[in-house]
C-alpha positions in Angstrom: 99.4 20.1 81.3 102.1 18.0 81.4 105.1 17.6 83.2 108.2 15.8 82.3 110.7 15.0 84.1 114.9 15.0 82.3 117.4 13.0 84.2 121.0 15.1 84.2 123.6 13.0 84.0 124.7 11.9 87.7 128.0 13.8 88.5 128.9 11.1 91.1 128.2 7.5 92.7 124.7 7.6 94.5 123.5 10.8 93.9 121.3 12.1 90.1 118.9 15.6 89.6 116.4 16.0 87.1 114.5 19.4 85.7 111.1 19.2 85.3 109.4 21.4 82.2 105.7 22.0 82.3 103.4 21.9 78.9 100.7 23.6 78.2 98.5 23.3 75.0 99.3 21.2 72.4 102.6 21.2 70.0 102.7 22.0 66.7 99.0 24.5 67.1 99.7 28.1 66.6 103.4 29.1 68.6 105.8 27.9 70.9 106.8 30.2 73.7 109.0 28.9 76.1 110.5 30.6 79.3 112.4 29.3 82.5 113.8 31.0 85.5 116.1 31.1 87.6 119.0 29.9 85.4 121.1 31.5 87.5 120.3 29.8 90.5 120.7 32.6 92.8 118.4 35.1 91.2 115.2 34.5 92.6 112.6 36.4 91.4 111.5 34.6 87.7 110.7 31.5 90.0 108.1 33.7 92.3 106.2 34.8 88.2 106.4 31.3 86.6 104.1 29.8 89.8 102.0 32.7 89.4 102.3 31.8 85.7 101.3 28.4 85.4 98.9 28.2 87.6 96.6 31.2 85.3 98.4 29.1 82.1 96.1 25.6 83.5 93.0 27.8 83.6 92.9 29.1 80.2 94.4 25.6 78.7 91.2 24.5 80.8 88.8 27.1 78.9 90.2 26.2 75.3 91.3 29.9 75.4 95.5 28.5 74.8 95.9 28.6 70.7 99.8 27.5 71.4 102.2 25.5 73.4 104.1 27.1 76.5 106.7 24.9 78.2 107.7 26.4 81.2 110.4 25.3 83.2 110.6 27.5 87.0 113.9 26.0 88.0 116.3 25.9 85.3 119.0 25.2 87.2 119.0 22.8 90.2 123.0 22.0 89.9 123.2 26.0 91.0 120.5 25.9 93.5 122.0 23.3 95.3 125.2 25.3 96.1 125.4 27.2 99.4 128.1 27.8 101.6 127.7 28.2 104.6 124.0 30.1 104.3 124.8 31.5 101.3 123.5 30.9 97.8 125.8 31.1 95.1 124.4 30.6 92.1 125.5 32.0 89.2 129.0 29.4 88.6 129.2 26.2 88.6 131.4 24.6 91.8 133.0 22.1 89.9 134.0 23.7 86.9 133.5 27.4 88.1 132.0 28.4 84.6 129.0 30.7 84.2 126.0 29.3 84.0 124.8 31.1 81.5 127.7 30.6 78.9 129.1 28.4 76.7 125.8 27.0 75.3 125.1 25.8 71.2 126.8 27.9 68.7 123.9 26.1 65.9 125.0 28.6 63.0 128.8 25.9 63.5 126.7 22.7 64.3 124.7 23.5 60.6 127.8 24.4 58.9 127.4 24.8 54.9 125.3 21.5 54.3 122.5 23.0 55.8 122.1 25.0 52.4 121.5 21.8 50.7 118.0 21.8 52.8 116.8 25.2 51.9 114.7 26.5 49.0 112.7 30.0 48.0 109.8 29.4 50.9 110.8 31.1 54.2 108.5 28.8 56.3 109.6 25.8 54.8 113.5 26.7 55.3 112.4 27.8 59.4 110.7 23.8 59.6 114.1 23.2 57.8 116.8 24.4 59.6 115.1 23.2 62.8 115.0 20.0 61.9 118.7 20.2 61.3 118.9 21.5 64.9 117.3 19.4 66.3 119.5 16.4 64.3 122.5 18.9 65.7 121.0 18.3 69.2 120.7 14.7 69.2 124.2 13.6 68.4 126.1 15.6 71.6 126.4 13.0 74.2 126.6 15.4 77.1 129.7 14.7 79.2 129.3 16.9 82.5 126.1 17.1 84.5 126.7 20.8 83.2 126.6 20.0 80.1 123.2 18.1 80.3 122.6 21.0 81.7 122.6 23.2 78.9 122.1 20.0 76.8 118.7 19.5 77.7 117.7 23.2 78.4 118.7 23.9 74.4 116.8 21.3 73.5 113.4 22.2 75.7 113.6 25.9 73.8 115.4 25.1 70.2 112.0 25.2 68.2 110.3 28.0 69.3 109.1 31.1 68.3 110.1 33.1 71.5 112.5 32.2 74.0 112.2 33.8 77.6 115.2 34.0 80.0 114.4 35.2 83.5 117.1 36.7 85.3 117.4 39.7 87.5 120.8 41.9 88.9 121.7 42.4 92.4 119.6 46.0 92.8 118.2 47.5 89.9 115.2 48.3 87.9 113.6 45.7 85.3 115.4 45.4 82.1 116.1 43.5 78.5 118.8 42.5 77.0 117.7 41.3 73.1 119.6 41.0 69.8 119.0 43.9 67.8 117.7 42.5 64.5 114.6 41.3 67.0 113.9 44.5 68.2 110.6 45.3 66.5 109.2 41.9 67.9 110.4 42.7 70.8 108.6 46.3 71.3 105.6 44.8 72.5 107.2 42.7 75.0 108.8 45.5 76.7 106.4 47.5 76.6 104.1 45.7 78.5 106.5 44.8 80.9 107.5 48.3 81.1 111.0 48.0 81.1 113.3 51.0 81.9 116.0 50.2 79.6 116.6 47.7 77.0 120.1 47.0 75.9 120.6 46.0 72.4 123.5 43.8 70.7 124.5 41.3 67.1 126.4 38.6 69.3 127.0 40.4 72.5 130.0 37.0 73.0 129.2 34.9 75.4 127.2 32.3 74.0 124.3 33.3 76.6 121.5 31.1 76.6 118.9 33.2 74.2 121.3 34.3 72.3 121.9 30.7 71.3 118.8 30.4 70.4 117.9 33.4 68.8 121.8 34.1 66.7 121.6 31.5 64.3 118.8 33.2 62.4 120.0 36.7 62.1 122.8 35.0 61.1 121.3 32.3 58.2 119.7 35.4 57.3 122.8 37.4 56.2 125.0 34.0 55.3 122.1 33.3 52.6 120.7 36.8 51.6 119.9 36.9 48.2 119.6 33.0 47.7 117.5 32.1 50.5 114.8 33.9 52.5 115.2 32.9 56.5 112.9 34.6 59.0 113.8 35.9 62.5 112.3 32.7 63.2 113.2 32.6 67.5 112.3 36.4 69.3 114.8 35.0 72.3 115.6 37.4 75.1 116.7 37.9 78.5 114.8 39.5 81.7 116.4 41.1 84.2 113.0 41.2 86.9 114.9 44.1 89.1 117.0 43.0 92.0 117.6 40.2 94.0 115.4 40.9 96.9 112.4 41.5 94.8 110.3 38.8 95.5 106.6 39.4 96.3 103.8 38.7 95.2 102.1 41.6 94.2 105.1 42.4 91.6 105.7 38.5 90.0 101.1 38.9 89.4 101.9 42.1 87.6 104.6 40.6 85.7 102.6 37.6 85.1 99.7 39.2 83.8 102.2 41.3 81.4 104.1 38.2 80.1 99.9 37.1 79.5 99.0 40.1 77.6 102.0 39.8 75.4 101.2 36.0 74.4 98.0 37.7 73.5 99.2 39.8 71.5 101.3 36.7 69.5 98.1 35.4 69.3 98.9 32.9 71.3 95.7 33.4 73.5 92.7 33.9 72.5 90.9 37.3 72.8 92.1 40.5 72.3 95.3 41.7 74.2 95.7 44.3 76.0 96.3 48.2 74.5 99.9 48.7 74.5 101.6 51.0 77.3 103.5 54.1 76.4 107.1 52.6 76.4 109.1 53.4 79.3 112.6 54.0 77.4 113.7 53.9 74.5 116.1 51.4 73.0 120.1 51.7 73.8 123.3 49.7 72.3 124.3 47.5 75.1 128.3 49.3 74.0 127.0 52.4 75.0 126.0 50.5 78.5 128.9 52.1 81.0 129.4 50.2 84.2 130.9 52.5 87.4 133.9 51.0 89.2 134.9 52.0 92.2 139.0 54.2 92.5 139.6 52.1 95.7 138.5 50.6 98.2 135.9 52.0 100.8 132.1 52.6 101.9 129.7 53.3 99.2 127.4 56.0 99.3 125.5 55.9 96.5 123.5 59.1 95.7 121.8 58.0 92.2 118.7 55.2 93.0 118.2 52.5 89.6 115.5 54.2 87.7 117.3 57.5 88.2 118.8 59.4 84.8 122.0 60.8 85.5 123.8 63.2 83.3 127.0 62.8 82.0 130.1 64.4 85.0 126.6 64.0 87.8 128.0 62.3 91.0 126.5 58.4 91.4 127.8 57.7 94.1 131.0 58.1 97.1 133.6 55.7 97.9 135.2 56.3 101.7 138.7 55.6 103.1 137.2 55.8 106.9 141.2 55.8 108.0 142.0 58.6 105.7 138.9 59.9 105.0 139.7 60.4 101.3 136.2 60.3 99.8 136.7 59.7 95.9 133.2 60.7 93.8 132.5 58.1 91.4 130.9 60.4 88.1 129.1 59.2 85.9 130.8 59.3 82.3 127.9 59.3 79.7 123.7 60.6 80.0 121.2 57.8 80.5 119.3 55.2 83.0 121.3 54.2 85.8 119.9 50.2 85.4 120.9 48.1 88.1 123.4 48.5 90.5 125.2 47.0 93.4 124.1 45.5 97.0 127.8 45.3 98.6 128.6 48.5 100.3 132.5 48.0 100.8 134.1 48.1 97.7 137.6 46.8 96.7 139.6 48.6 94.4 138.1 48.2 90.7 134.9 46.5 92.5 131.5 47.0 89.6 129.4 49.5 91.4 126.4 50.0 89.3 125.6 50.3 85.2 124.2 53.3 83.0 122.2 52.7 79.7 124.1 55.4 77.6 122.6 55.9 74.2 126.3 55.8 72.2 128.3 52.5 71.7 131.6 53.0 72.7 132.3 49.4 73.8 133.7 46.6 71.7 134.2 42.9 71.6 132.3 40.6 74.7 130.1 42.7 76.4 128.7 40.2 79.2 129.9 40.8 82.3 131.9 37.3 83.8 
């Protein structure tokens, strides 16, 4: 195992942060898998999962059972990790710019441009290598000018040539769920089944230029652009894995998740041996455009009637919002049928505040499908 230290651009005189990456196996030998945790720095379950995964990878490497390369970044956002205000950690948005740490990653299709066609031929594997080489060249030409830009650049530079990219997050109060792009659904199915995902949200570009889609999106877009001319493989399965809720930071869950991730890597052939049998799927994938966010109709105390993981029918009451001054009680009804996969942890709602999300089966939204 190698530890690499990546200095971020210094934001101010006398201070500089760094990112650490842990490298297992040999580059160029088999598939490359990249895993990172806590890009939203206040989402901590992934850090604990990768702590346990690192110990297991070290043992596998020592026994010669690692057949590919695995790169682990357990603390993907040292900037946000240090953003503490009055004992509260605020790791989703950069204090300096107000930007979401998981938005505005490079659009490789735009960076590669039309000139990539001159490097393509009739061999899909050769095209994959050519595209990755061009991606590396494009990244090398970028000169970050802020600390946040240097963080984004460093993370993408570590992951751009990976066959699998897993970005570990969590929601406020949730069951385990996964976001991935629709063209990769067959590649993602074993991951979803090993993890026991209770909701799988699919989109063909969700908007916002998130980290995961920056690594996967250009492959299917290039395949569509050059369909009939050049074979382009779907060369990077990238997914955002939401590891339940913010407070689900327990050794037994982290050990379970780490073991399930290793089972997936074994299924991909990154680890020696026979992978465990695939569990039955815990859900059927649904469109991200079919996910409904229920909101508070007015200010008041929130009393949930449904738990994360419950299946709700359209028209069913999910929560009550109570104004304790007027004694007004407003039931919040699901507009779609599906699994309530995430809900907020704040129990006093301001008018219009997001309360929970239900994974509906029928797409009804368009445009940018991600929250702020």
